[in-house]
C-alpha positions in Angstrom: 15.9 -13.5 1.4 15.7 -14.1 5.1 16.3 -10.6 5.7 13.3 -9.6 3.5 10.9 -12.0 5.1 12.1 -10.5 8.5 11.2 -7.0 7.3 7.9 -8.0 6.1 7.0 -9.8 9.3 8.0 -6.6 11.3 6.1 -4.3 9.1 9.2 -2.7 7.6 8.9 -1.6 4.0 5.6 -3.0 3.1 5.8 0.0 0.3 8.6 -0.1 -2.3 9.9 3.2 -1.0 11.6 1.9 2.5 13.3 -0.9 0.5 14.6 1.5 -2.1 16.1 3.9 0.7 17.8 0.8 2.2 20.1 0.4 -1.3 23.6 1.5 -0.8 23.3 4.7 -2.7 26.4 6.9 -3.5 26.9 9.6 -1.1 25.3 13.2 -2.6 27.1 16.4 -2.0 25.0 19.2 -1.5 27.4 22.2 -1.7 26.3 26.0 -0.5 24.4 28.1 -2.7 26.5 30.3 -5.1 25.7 32.8 -8.1 26.5 30.1 -10.6 24.1 27.6 -8.9 21.4 30.2 -8.6 21.8 31.2 -12.1 21.6 27.7 -13.4 18.5 26.8 -11.6 16.8 30.0 -12.7 17.8 29.3 -16.3 16.4 25.8 -15.9 13.2 27.4 -14.6 13.1 29.8 -17.5 13.3 26.7 -20.0 10.9 24.8 -18.4 8.6 27.8 -18.3 9.3 28.5 -22.0 8.8 24.9 -23.0 5.3 24.7 -21.3 4.0 27.9 -22.7 4.9 26.9 -26.2 7.5 30.0 -26.3 10.4 27.9 -27.7 12.8 30.8 -28.4 12.4 31.6 -25.0 13.6 28.1 -23.5 16.3 28.1 -26.2 17.7 31.6 -25.3 18.0 30.2 -21.5 19.6 27.0 -22.6 22.3 28.6 -24.6 22.7 31.3 -21.4 23.2 27.9 -19.6 26.0 26.2 -21.6 28.9 28.7 -20.8 28.4 28.1 -16.9 28.2 24.4 -17.0 31.9 23.8 -16.3 31.7 25.8 -13.1 28.2 24.4 -12.2 29.4 21.0 -12.5 32.8 21.6 -10.5 30.3 22.6 -7.7 28.0 19.9 -8.0 30.5 17.0 -8.0 30.2 15.1 -4.8 32.4 13.5 -1.8 33.0 10.4 -4.1 34.3 12.5 -6.8 31.0 11.7 -9.3 28.5 14.2 -10.6 24.9 12.8 -9.6 22.5 15.1 -11.3 20.8 12.6 -13.8 18.8 15.2 -16.0 19.2 18.9 -17.0 16.7 20.9 -18.7 19.5 22.6 -20.9 20.4 19.2 -22.0 17.7 16.9 -21.9 14.7 19.2 -23.0 16.1 22.0 -25.1 17.9 20.2 -27.8 14.7 18.8 -29.1 13.3 22.6 -29.4 16.4 23.7 -31.0 15.7 21.0 -33.5 12.2 21.8 -33.9 13.0 25.3 -34.5 15.8 24.6 -36.8 18.8 26.2 -34.8 21.8 24.5 -35.5 23.8 26.9 -33.6 22.6 25.9 -30.1 23.2 22.1 -30.8 26.8 22.9 -31.6 27.4 25.1 -28.7 25.8 22.0 -26.7 28.1 19.5 -28.2 31.0 21.5 -27.7 30.3 21.9 -23.7 29.5 18.3 -23.3 32.7 17.1 -25.2 34.8 19.6 -23.0 33.5 18.3 -19.5 34.1 14.5 -18.7 31.3 14.3 -16.0 28.8 15.4 -19.1 29.8 13.1 -21.9 27.4 10.5 -20.7 24.9 13.2 -22.2 26.3 13.2 -25.6 23.3 10.8 -27.1 21.1 13.6 -26.2 23.0 16.0 -28.7 23.5 13.3 -31.1 19.6 12.7 -31.1 18.8 16.2 -31.4 21.2 16.3 -34.5 19.4 13.6 -36.0 16.0 15.4 -35.4 17.4 18.4 -36.8 17.8 16.7 -40.2 14.2 15.2 -40.0 12.4 18.6 -39.2 12.9 20.3 -42.5 11.5 17.3 -44.5 8.4 17.2 -42.4 7.9 20.8 -43.1 8.6 20.3 -46.7 5.9 17.7 -47.1 3.3 19.6 -45.0 3.8 22.9 -47.1 3.6 20.7 -50.3 0.4 18.8 -49.1 -1.7 21.0 -46.6 -3.9 18.3 -45.1 -1.6 15.5 -45.3 -2.6 12.6 -43.1 0.0 12.3 -40.2 -0.3 8.5 -40.6 0.9 8.8 -44.3 3.9 10.9 -43.2 6.4 7.9 -42.8 5.6 6.9 -46.4 6.0 10.2 -47.8 9.3 10.7 -46.3 10.5 7.4 -47.5 11.6 6.2 -43.9 11.4 2.5 -42.8 11.2 3.1 -39.1 10.7 6.7 -37.6 9.8 6.1 -33.8 10.4 9.8 -33.1 8.3 11.0 -36.0 5.0 11.4 -33.9 6.8 12.9 -31.0 8.4 15.7 -33.7 5.1 16.5 -35.1 3.6 17.0 -31.6 6.4 19.5 -30.5 6.0 21.3 -34.2 2.4 21.6 -33.2 3.1 23.2 -29.9 5.9 25.4 -31.0 3.4 26.9 -33.5 5.0 25.4 -36.5 2.1 23.3 -37.9 -1.3 22.6 -37.1 -2.9 19.6 -36.6 -6.8 18.8 -36.8 -8.2 15.3 -35.6 -9.8 13.0 -38.0 -11.4 9.5 -37.0 -8.0 7.7 -36.9 -5.2 10.1 -37.3 -4.6 13.8 -37.8 -4.4 16.2 -41.0 -1.4 18.4 -40.9 -1.5 22.1 -42.1 1.3 24.9 -41.9 0.8 27.3 -39.5 -1.4 30.2 -40.6 -3.0 27.8 -43.4 -6.8 28.3 -44.0 -7.9 25.0 -42.9 -11.1 24.0 -44.1 -14.6 24.8 -42.2 -15.1 22.4 -39.4 -18.0 20.9 -40.9 -15.5 19.3 -43.5 -13.2 18.0 -40.7 -14.1 15.1 -38.6 -13.9 15.7 -35.0 -14.8 13.7 -31.8 -18.6 14.8 -31.0 -18.2 13.7 -27.3 -15.9 16.4 -26.4 -17.9 19.7 -25.3 -16.0 22.8 -25.8 -14.5 23.9 -22.2 -15.3 27.1 -20.7 -12.7 29.9 -20.7 -10.1 29.9 -18.3 -10.0 32.8 -15.7 -6.5 34.2 -14.9 -4.7 33.4 -11.7 -2.5 36.2 -9.9 0.7 36.2 -11.3 2.2 36.9 -7.7 1.4 33.1 -6.7 3.6 31.9 -9.4 7.5 31.5 -8.3 9.6 33.0 -10.8 12.8 33.8 -8.5 14.0 31.8 -5.6 15.1 33.3 -2.2 18.3 32.2 -1.0 18.0 30.8 2.5 19.1 27.7 4.6 17.2 25.0 5.2 14.4 25.1 8.0 14.7 22.3 10.7 11.7 20.4 10.9 10.4 20.1 14.8 10.4 16.6 16.1 6.8 15.7 17.3 6.6 14.3 20.4 3.3 12.0 20.9 3.8 12.1 25.0 2.8 15.7 24.9 -0.2 15.6 22.6 -3.4 14.5 23.6 -3.8 10.9 21.8 -7.4 9.8 20.8 -7.2 6.1 20.7 -9.8 4.9 18.1 -11.0 1.4 17.3 -8.5 0.0 15.3 -9.1 -0.3 11.3 -9.9 -4.0 10.5 -7.8 -5.8 7.8 -9.1 -5.1 4.3 -11.6 -7.5 2.9 -9.9 -10.1 0.4 -10.9 -9.9 -3.0 -12.3 -13.5 -2.7 -15.0 -12.5 0.0 -18.4 -11.3 -1.6 -18.9 -7.7 -1.9 -21.1 -5.9 0.4 -23.2 -4.5 -2.6 -24.5 -8.3 -3.2 -26.5 -9.1 -6.2 -28.3 -6.3 -7.9 -31.7 -6.9 -10.0 -31.3 -5.0 -13.2 -28.9 -2.3 -13.5 -29.8 -0.2 -10.6 -31.1 -0.7 -7.2 -31.9 1.8 -4.4 -32.4 1.7 -0.6 -33.9 4.8 1.4 -37.1 5.8 2.3 -38.7 7.8 -0.5 -36.0 6.8 -2.9 -36.9 5.7 -6.2 -35.7 5.2 -9.6 -37.4 7.9 -11.9 -35.6 7.4 -15.3 -33.0 4.5 -16.4 -31.5 4.6 -19.9 -28.5 3.3 -21.9 -25.8 6.0 -22.6 -25.2 7.1 -26.0 -21.5 6.7 -27.3 -21.1 10.3 -27.1 -22.1 10.3 -23.5 -20.2 7.8 -22.1 -17.2 8.7 -20.0 -14.0 8.6 -21.6 -12.2 5.4 -20.5 -8.7 7.1 -20.5 -9.5 9.2 -17.6 -8.1 6.4 -15.2 -7.9 8.5 -11.9 -10.6 10.5 -10.5 -10.4 13.2 -7.9 -13.9 13.8 -6.3 -14.5 17.0 -4.2 -17.8 18.8 -3.4 -17.5 21.5 -6.3 -15.2 20.1 -8.8 -14.0 16.7 -9.9 -10.8 16.2 -11.7 -10.3 13.7 -14.1 -6.9 12.2 -15.1 -5.4 10.6 -17.9 -1.9 9.8 -16.7 -0.9 8.2 -19.9 -2.0 10.9 -22.5 -4.1 8.7 -24.5 -7.0 11.2 -24.8 -8.3 12.0 -28.3 -6.9 15.2 -29.5 -3.9 14.8 -27.0 -2.1 12.2 -28.2 1.3 13.9 -27.9 0.7 15.4 -24.3 2.3 12.9 -21.2 -0.9 13.3 -19.5 -4.1 15.0 -19.7 -6.5 16.7 -17.1 -10.3 17.5 -17.4 -12.3 19.7 -14.7 -16.0 19.1 -14.6 -18.5 21.1 -12.1 -20.8 19.8 -9.4 -23.4 19.3 -12.6 -21.0 17.5 -14.7 -20.5 20.1 -17.1 -16.7 20.5 -18.5 -15.0 23.5 -16.7 -11.5 22.9 -18.5 -9.5 20.4 -20.2 -5.8 20.6 -20.8 -2.9 18.4 -22.2 0.1 18.7 -19.8 3.8 18.9 -20.5 4.5 16.6 -17.7 3.6 13.3 -16.1 1.3 13.0 -13.0 3.3 10.7 -10.7 1.4 12.2 -7.7 -1.5 14.3 -7.3 -3.7 16.0 -4.8 -6.7 17.9 -5.0 -7.6 20.4 -2.2 -10.8 20.3 -0.2 -13.2 22.2 -2.6 -11.5 21.4 -6.0 -10.1 25.0 -6.8 -6.5 23.6 -7.1 -4.5 20.5 -8.1 -0.9 19.9 -7.4 1.0 17.4 -9.4 4.4 15.8 -8.7 6.4 14.4 -11.6 8.9 11.8 -11.7 11.3 14.2 -12.2 10.8 15.8 -8.8 9.1 19.1 -10.4 5.9 20.4 -8.4 3.1 21.8 -11.0 0.1 23.4 -9.5 -3.2 24.4 -11.4 -6.6 26.0 -10.7 -9.9 24.6 -11.4 -9.5 26.0 -15.0 -6.2 24.5 -15.3 -4.3 27.7 -14.9 -0.9 27.4 -13.6 0.0 29.0 -10.2 2.9 26.9 -8.9 6.0 25.5 -10.6 8.8 24.4 -8.0 11.6 21.8 -8.3 11.6 19.5 -5.1 15.2 18.8 -5.8 16.1 22.5 -5.2 14.2 23.0 -1.8 16.9 23.3 1.0 14.8 21.1 3.1 14.6 18.4 0.9 18.5 18.6 0.4 18.8 18.5 4.0 16.5 15.3 4.0 18.4 14.0 1.1 21.9 14.0 2.9 20.3 12.7 6.3 18.9 9.6 4.6 21.1 9.3 1.6 18.1 9.7 -0.9 19.6 9.8 -4.6 18.3 12.0 -7.3 16.5 9.2 -8.9 14.4 8.5 -5.5 12.8 11.9 -5.1 9.5 10.4 -6.4 9.7 7.1 -4.2 10.7 9.0 -1.1 8.1 11.9 -1.7 4.5 9.9 -0.5 2.4 13.0 -0.4 1.8 16.4 -1.8 -1.2 18.8 -0.9 -2.4 22.4 -1.8 -4.5 24.7 0.3 -8.0 25.9 -0.7 -6.7 29.5 -1.4 -3.7 27.8 -3.3 -1.5 30.1 -1.3 0.1 27.3 0.6 1.4 23.9 -0.2 2.7 20.6 1.4 5.5 18.2 0.8 6.6 15.2 2.7 9.9 13.5 2.3 9.9 10.0 4.3 9.1 11.2 7.6 9.2 15.0 7.3 6.5 17.3 6.1 6.9 21.1 5.3 4.4 23.6 4.6 5.5 26.5 2.4 4.4 29.6 1.0 3.4 29.4 -2.8 4.3 32.9 -3.6 7.7 33.5 -1.7 9.0 29.7 -1.0 9.4 30.6 2.5 8.6 27.6 4.9 5.6 28.3 7.3 6.4 25.1 9.3 7.8 21.6 9.4 7.6 18.5 11.5 9.2 15.2 12.0 7.6 11.9 12.8 9.0 10.1 15.5 10.5 6.9 15.1 8.4 3.9 14.8 7.8 2.0 18.1 10.1 -0.8 18.9 13.4 0.7 17.3 16.0 2.0 19.5 18.5 4.7 18.3 22.2 3.6 18.4 25.4 4.8 17.4 28.8 3.1 16.5 30.4 1.2 19.4 32.9 3.0 21.9 36.3 1.9 21.2 37.2 2.5 25.1 40.4 4.5 24.1 41.3 7.3 26.5 43.6 9.9 26.0 45.5 13.0 27.9 44.7 16.5 27.5 47.7 17.1 25.5 46.9 13.9 23.1 43.5 15.6 22.5 45.4 19.0 21.7 47.7 17.0 19.2 44.6 15.3 17.6 42.7 18.6 17.4 45.9 20.1 15.5 46.3 17.2 13.3 42.5 17.7 12.1 43.2 21.7 11.9 40.4 22.2 14.5 40.5 24.2 17.8 38.3 24.2 21.0 35.4 25.0 21.4 34.3 22.1 18.7 31.0 20.3 18.1 30.4 16.6 16.5 29.5 18.0 13.4 32.9 20.0 13.1 34.8 16.9 13.8 32.6 14.9 11.4 32.9 17.6 8.4 36.4 17.8 9.0 37.4 14.2 9.0 35.4 13.6 5.8 37.3 16.4 4.1 40.8 15.2 5.1 39.9 11.6 4.5 39.2 12.2 0.9 42.6 14.0 0.8 44.7 11.4 2.5 42.8 8.2 1.5 45.4 5.6 0.2 42.9 4.7 -2.8 43.2 8.3 -3.9 47.1 8.7 -3.4 48.5 5.1 -4.6 52.2 4.4 -3.7 52.4 7.4 -1.4 53.7 6.1 2.1 53.2 9.7 3.5 49.6 9.6 2.5 49.1 6.0 4.2 50.6 7.3 7.4 48.6 10.6 7.3 45.4 8.4 6.7 46.3 6.3 9.9 47.0 9.4 12.1 43.7 10.8 11.1 41.6 7.6 12.2 43.6 7.7 15.3 42.9 11.3 16.0 39.1 10.7 15.3 39.1 7.6 17.7 40.6 10.2 20.6 38.1 12.7 19.8 34.9 10.7 19.4 35.8 7.6 21.2 34.8 5.7 18.3 36.9 2.8 16.5 36.9 3.5 12.7 38.9 0.5 11.7 35.6 -0.8 10.1 33.9 2.3 9.3 34.0 4.2 6.0 34.4 8.0 5.9 30.7 8.7 5.0 29.4 6.5 7.6 31.2 8.2 10.7 28.0 10.2 11.6 25.2 7.7 10.2 22.7 6.5 13.0 21.4 3.0 13.1 18.3 1.9 14.8 17.9 -1.7 16.4 14.9 -3.7 17.2 14.8 -7.2 19.2 13.3 -9.7 17.0 13.1 -12.5 19.4 14.7 -13.4 23.0 14.8 -17.1 24.2 16.5 -18.4 27.5 18.2 -21.7 27.3 20.1 -23.8 30.0 23.5 -25.0 29.4 25.0 -27.8 31.5 29.0 -27.4 32.0 31.5 -30.1 32.6 31.3 -30.1 36.5 27.4 -30.5 36.0 26.9 -27.0 36.7 23.9 -25.4 35.0 24.5 -21.9 33.3 21.4 -19.7 32.0 22.0 -18.1 28.6 19.5 -15.6 26.8 19.8 -15.9 23.1 18.5 -12.6 21.3 18.2 -11.8 17.7 18.4 -8.1 16.6 17.8 -6.6 13.5 19.7 -3.4 12.8 18.7 -0.8 9.9 19.4 2.4 8.7 17.2 5.4 9.8 15.0 5.6 6.7 14.0 2.0 7.5 13.1 3.1 11.4 11.6 6.3 10.3 7.5 6.3 10.5 7.1 7.4 6.7 4.3 9.9 5.9 1.8 8.0 3.8 -1.2 10.7 3.6 -1.3 14.4 4.4 -3.7 17.3 3.5 -4.4 21.0 4.1 -7.8 21.4 5.2 -10.5 24.1 4.7 -9.4 26.4 7.7 -5.6 26.3 7.4 -5.3 23.2 9.4 -3.0 20.4 8.2 -3.3 16.7 8.7 -0.3 14.1 8.8 -0.5 10.6 8.7 2.3 8.3 9.5 2.6 4.5 8.4 2.0 3.5 11.9 -1.4 4.8 11.3 -1.2 7.8 13.7 -3.0 11.0 12.3 -1.7 14.3 13.6 -3.6 17.5 13.2 -1.7 21.0 12.9 -3.2 24.1 13.5 -3.4 26.9 11.2 -0.3 28.7 13.2 1.8 25.3 12.8 1.2 24.0 16.1 0.6 20.2 16.7 -2.9 19.8 18.4 -3.8 16.1 18.8 -3.0 12.7 17.6 -5.6 9.9 16.4 -4.4 6.5 16.7 -6.3 4.3 14.4 -3.3 1.4 13.5 -4.0 1.9 9.7 -2.6 4.0 6.9 -5.4 6.3 5.8 -5.8 6.5 2.0 -7.5 9.8 2.2 -8.1 12.6 4.9 -10.8 15.3 4.2 -11.5 18.1 6.2 -15.4 18.9 5.8 -15.3 22.2 8.2 -17.1 20.7 10.9 -16.1 17.2 10.7 -12.8 15.3 9.4 -13.1 12.3 7.3 -10.3 9.7 7.6 -10.6 6.9 5.0 -8.7 3.5 5.3 -8.9 0.6 3.0 -11.4 -1.0 5.3 -13.2 1.8 7.6 -14.2 5.3 7.3 -14.1 7.7 10.5 -16.1 10.4 11.2 -14.6 12.6 13.9 -15.3 16.2 15.5 -12.4 17.4 17.5 -11.6 14.9 20.2 -14.9 13.0 19.4 -15.5 9.8 17.4 -18.9 10.5 15.6 -19.4 7.5 13.4 -17.8 4.6 11.8 -18.4 3.2 8.6 -16.9 0.0 7.3 -15.8 0.1 3.6 -14.6 -1.8 0.7 -11.0 -1.2 -0.6 -10.3 1.2 -3.0 -13.3 3.4 -1.9 -13.6 7.3 -1.9 -15.5 9.8 -0.2 -17.4 13.1 -1.5 -17.7 16.1 1.1 -20.5 18.4 0.0 -22.6 21.1 2.1 -25.2 18.8 3.4 -23.2 15.6 4.1 -21.1 13.2 2.4 -21.1 10.4 -0.1 -19.2 6.9 0.2 -18.1 6.0 -3.3 -17.5 2.1 -3.5 -16.8 -0.3 -6.5 -20.4 -0.6 -7.4 -22.5 1.4 -4.7 -22.9 4.9 -3.6 -24.2 5.7 -0.1 -25.3 9.2 1.2 -24.7 10.0 4.7 -25.7 13.0 6.9 -22.8 15.1 8.2 -22.8 13.0 11.5 -22.9 9.8 9.7 -26.3 8.8 9.7 -27.2 6.5 6.7 -30.0 8.4 4.1 -29.9 6.1 1.6 -28.0 4.3 -1.2 -27.8 3.1 -4.8 -26.3 -0.1 -5.7 -25.0 -1.0 -9.4 -24.6 -4.1 -11.6 -21.5 -2.5 -13.2 -18.8 -0.5 -11.7 -19.7 3.2 -10.8 -18.3 5.8 -13.0 -19.9 9.0 -11.7 -22.4 10.7 -9.2 -24.0 14.0 -9.7 -26.4 15.8 -7.3 -28.7 17.4 -9.8 -32.0 19.6 -9.4 -33.8 16.7 -10.9 -32.3 14.1 -8.6 -29.3 12.1 -7.9 -27.6 11.1 -11.4 -25.7 7.9 -11.0 -23.6 6.4 -14.1 -21.6 3.5 -14.9 -19.7 2.8 -18.0 -22.9 2.5 -20.3 -26.0 3.0 -18.3 -27.4 5.9 -16.1 -30.3 6.6 -13.8 -32.1 9.5 -12.0 -32.9 8.8 -8.2 -35.8 10.9 -6.8 -36.3 11.4 -3.3 -32.6 11.6 -2.5 -31.7 15.0 -0.9 -29.6 17.7 -2.6 -25.9 17.7 -1.5 -25.9 21.6 -2.0 -27.2 24.5 0.1 
C-alpha cells in the first residue's frame, strides 16, 4: 500500500500499464528464427486471412498443415524457465470452430492427437473438446434450417430441444460467414435460410429503415497487404537526446477541470444557441427515428474528409455476431462503407485525412483498412523483431502486448505505420515490413540508472583465465557474451534442476564465483534472469538530523529515502503518436514532451507542455496538440494560439480552419486560432457537418442548420 501511494505521489504508473509491467512475469525466451517458426507464423497468417475472408476451407487447410510441425515449434519456443509462454494459436483457438462449422471431423481428430501428445499443449485440450461438441450441434442446426426455411433464430433452441445453448448464436454467425446459411434481419431476430435458397422479396422481410446502402468498395493495391515475412534481426531504436535538440518550452497545460465545476458552455435557451457575427439558426427540428445516430457507435474518429464510427461491442443491428463494427461517412454525412469486423478494436488510429484506420486487437494483431474498409495491412505485433527485443528488455509477457502498446498510427498514403511499446516507437513500411526508423524516449527526469552492487573482489590474470575456461569463453569477450553464457550454464547446473547431485551444486557455486570474478558483481542474492537487469533509483526525501553522542559530541546525519524500480517504471512511456500529412511523425511521452520527427527519420525539435496529449493532428501549415485541458496551435517553433478546453474534447482540422468539439459545444476557428463562431447545445453533441446550406449540428434527437458559418472546405 505504501509503495502504491509513493508511486502515485511521484507520478509513476498513473495508467495501468506501468503497474502491470512491474509484476513479476516469467522470463520469455525469444529464440532465433528458423524454418519451423517461419512456417508456423506463415500458416497462422493464412488461417487468419482465410477466416477474415470467409474462406474456411483455406483456413482449415493451413491449420492441418500446422499440426505436424507443432512439436518442433513448441520445442523451439520453450522459455528459459522451461515453460511454453505462447497463450493462443490460430491453429488451436480459431480453426477448430471452423472445422466444426464445415463438418470436417478429420481435422479435429488430428488436433486432439497432437494436443494429447505434447505436454505443454494439454492445457488447450478444452478447445478440441468444445469444437467436438460444436460438431455434434452443427448438423442439427442445418437440418432444422433445411426443413423450415425462414425459421426464426430465436426459436432455434426450442426446435433443437435444448435447455441451454450458449454457443448457438455464435455457431449460426459462423455458419453464415462460412456461406452455409443466410440470415435476414427481422424486427427482433433473424430468419434463417439455406445458402442459395430463393429468399422472399425484400418487401416481405422487415429490415431496418435507418441503414442506407453503403457505396461500393474500391480495391486497394494487393502489394500493400503483407503476405510473406522477411527474415531479419531487430532494428535498434536510437535514443533521443533532448540536450541536442531545440526544446520549445510552452505554457504548461493546467489541470483538467473537475467534473463538479460548471461547464464552459453554460446554460442554453432551447436546444441550440449560436455565437458569432452573422451566425443564425435557419432551421431547427426534431430528428425522425430513422435519422437519429446509432447509439451503438460509441467511438467516433473525426477528420477533415471522413468520420469513422466504431461499435466496439458488435451491437449494431445486422452485425450481431461481429466482435466490432465500423462505419465510415464522408464530409456530407453520407455513408461510404460499413463492415462487421472479425476482431476487436482495442486501440485505433485514423490518419490525418481519414483515408486509413489502423486497429490493434487484444491479441496483438494490427488490422489496417482504407476509408472504404478494404484491408491493406495484417500484422502480428508479437512477431516483429523489434517488439520481441523490447519484450525481452522489459519482461513483457505475451498477455501484456495490448497494455504496453499505447499507440498505433498510419500515414495518409497508408504506406507506413507506427507502433509504440513502452518508451520506443518504430515506423515501418507496410509493404515490406522493414523498419524506416526507431526512437527511444529518454528516462524520465529524476531517475538514475544503477547496476548491481560491486562485490569488491579482485582476481589475478590466471584466475580470470580460469573463470573464462569454466564458462567456455575466450578473450575478447563482452558483457552480453558473459551474461548469455552464465544464464545457459546456470540453467544446466542449478541445484533445483539436479536434486541430489553434489557435483551440480559444486559446479553451480564455481559458476557464481567465476561470474563474480569476470563482472565484479556479487551474485549471492541475484537470480540468473536478473544478472543483466538494470534498476533505476529516485530520491524521495532527504532530511538532516543531529545526534548527540555519549561524550556530548554532536554528529550530523542525513537520512535519505530512495525508491528503486525496474526499467519499465522509469521509462517515459509514449502515450500519443501520429504520422502527419507530409511524412512527419510526432511522439509524445508521459512527461509531456512532444518530439517531431522528419520524413527522413531525424528528430527535429521538442515541445514541452507538461501534460500528456490526447491527440496530435498535423494540419499541414499548423500543428494541433490537444490535452485534457488545452489545445496548442503551433507553426514550427512558434506558438500561434492557446485554447482552454474541457476534458474529452476533440478537434476536426479542415481546409479553412479547425473546429473544437466539446461535450455540448462546437467552436470554429481560423487556422491561426482566431475564433469565428460557436454553437452550443442543450444535449450532448453527436455530429457536426459543414454542408452547402450551412453548418449542420446534431444531438441525439435534434438538429439545427446554422447560416452565416463559413464553409470548412476549399
